[in-house]
C-alpha positions, 0 to 999 in steps of 0.5 A: 525522514522528517519533512518539515520545511513546508510553509505550514511548518507541518511535520510529516513522516516520510515512509519509503516502501521499496524493492521487496517487502521482507518477512520473517526470512532475510533476503540477500544482501543484493536485494533492495527491501523493506523490512517490516520489523523496522517499519512497525516501530516507526509507525508506532512512534508516529502514532505516539508522538504529539509533534508529528502531523502526518504520513507520506508514503512512497511506493515502488515495490515488487510485493513480497511477504503477505503477512508482513505487507498486511501487517504494515497496511493495517498499521497505516490504516489505523493511524490517527494522523492524516496519510497520503500514499504515492505509487511511483514506478510499480506497486505490485502484489501485496504493495496494492493493499499498502497503497490503498491503506492511507486516507488518500492515494495517488499514482503517477501516470506511468505508475503500474499496479499488478494484481495477481493470485496468491503464490507460495514458495516451497513444498505445498501439500496437495490436500483440500486443506491447502486450497482452503488456506489459499482461499482464506489468505486471498480473502484477507487481501481482497477484503482489506483492499475493498474496505479501503478503496472504491473496488469491491471484493468481487472485483478484485477477485476478478482482476486477480484471476484475469486470463486475457492480459498476461500470456503466461500468468493470471492477473490484471496490470493497471497503469496510471489512470486505469487504477483511478478508473477502477476505483483502486487509487483516488487520483493521478499526480506526483509528489506536488499533488500528494503533498498538497493533498496532505497539507490540506488533510492536516489543516482540516484536522487541526481546524476541526480540533479547534472547534 
């Protein structure tokens, strides 16, 4: 969807990341999902277009495939057009790198973000190499988040392994302002604030290009 009815007449690509982020395996028809093979071409077209001015990403996701989520996050982080994200409802697991991949990020006051260790489905071989694989995979996530937010990699790892917040699991839940205070998200706000910020970023870029 293209947003282009604003006063400045900027053309903004709207990307919704909802449900579960689908990877190489197709989810059931009853599951709401974001398919990475659909999103990546959209982002490539956005970067290639001379008519698009920015990206607004809305997130309400439970997480999903790690490789697919990181692929989308890396694509967004490398865009040359200004980008803003807005966390609505929940943005859990691999959704966290997506939320911080834009130039600026917002979360609604009731929005929640769950940070937890990497999990895998299926049979896992009980060998030292398995632990090494999990560690490297987790480092890719924490490293990306640290590079695109105000949270250090050490802080991310600590939040992932927190034992005092969830009775039967590890991790940390950040709600609204908590995510801002921890340095994960820039600001609390809704769609109005997110769009106004994006308009400002686009206007600033256009003004710099004229100099």
